[in-house]
C-alpha positions, 0 to 999 in steps of 0.5 A, spaced: 501 533 483 501 532 491 496 527 493 492 529 499 493 525 506 485 523 506 486 520 499 493 517 501 489 513 507 484 510 502 490 508 498 493 505 503 487 501 506 486 498 499 493 496 498 493 493 505 487 489 503 490 487 496 496 485 500 492 481 505 488 478 500 494 475 496 497 472 502 491 469 504 489 466 497 496 463 496 498 468 490 505 467 487 511 470 491 512 476 485 505 478 486 505 478 494 512 482 493 509 487 489 503 488 493 508 489 499 512 494 495 506 498 493 504 499 500 510 501 503 511 506 498 504 509 500 506 509 507 512 512 506 508 518 502 504 518 508 509 519 513 513 524 508 506 528 508 506 529 516 513 532 516 
């Protein structure tokens, strides 16, 4: 099932907030890394949806 662009934007915003919060609170490297991977994946999906 394909996610709408609007939903992707919402998910990207939430993922960005989680990443920022994990960095600001000094979370473990693995947590920051996983949050970063999740955000990158969502951004890739958004870019692909615009092609």
